[in-house]
N, C-alpha and C positions, 0 to 999 in steps of 0.2 A: 275659105279665104277670109275668115273673121279675125285675122291677126291684128293686134293693135300696133299702131305705128310707134316705133321707139322715139323717145324725145331726143332732141339734139344735145349732144354732149360737148361742152367746151373743151378746147385744146388744153392739155395739162403740161405740155412741154413746148419748148421753142420760145422765140422772141416775144410773141404776143402774149403767151401765157405768163411769161416773166413780168411783162408790163402790168398785166392784170393783177398778179400777186403783189407787185410793188405798190400799185394804187390801193389795193385792199388794205395792205399793211399801213399805209399812210393814213387812210381813213380811220383805221382803228386807233392810231396814235392821236388823232385829233380829239380834243376834249369834247367839243360840241360843235356840230355844224352850224347851229344857230348863232353861237358866239362868233364863229368865223365870218358868217354872213354879216353880222352886225359890225364887225371890224372892217370888212371890205366895203360895205355900203351903209353907212350910218344914217343917211337921209331916209332910206326906205323904212327904218324902224323908229323914226322920230314921230312925235305927235303931229299929225297933219292938221287937225282942227281942234284947237284947245277948248272951245265951247262944247263941242260934241263929247270930248273926253271928260269934261267936267260933269256933264249930264249923265254919262254912263257911270261915272264914279258915284254920283248921288243915288242913282237907281240901285247900284250894287250895295251901298251902305243901307239903303232903305230895306232891301231884301234881307240883309243880315239881321237888321233889327226885327224884321218880321219873323225870321227863323228862330231867333233866340229870345223872342218875346221881350225885347228891351224897349222901354218907353221913349227915352231920349238919352243924350249924352249925359 
């Protein structure tokens, strides 16, 4: 009795299956889900703390200078 349990198979016909197929097709047509999310909720993707963002940017620039052995601008 060491038979493996078969995985659940989703319905391929009927109303629910058609809904699933339609939803999948719509998702494929969407360019990018992130772009859609930005359009729907722009406040969530805005800069929350400008000082912190500025510090992160400076650290990133410093890191790039270190990587490419650049002395200054």
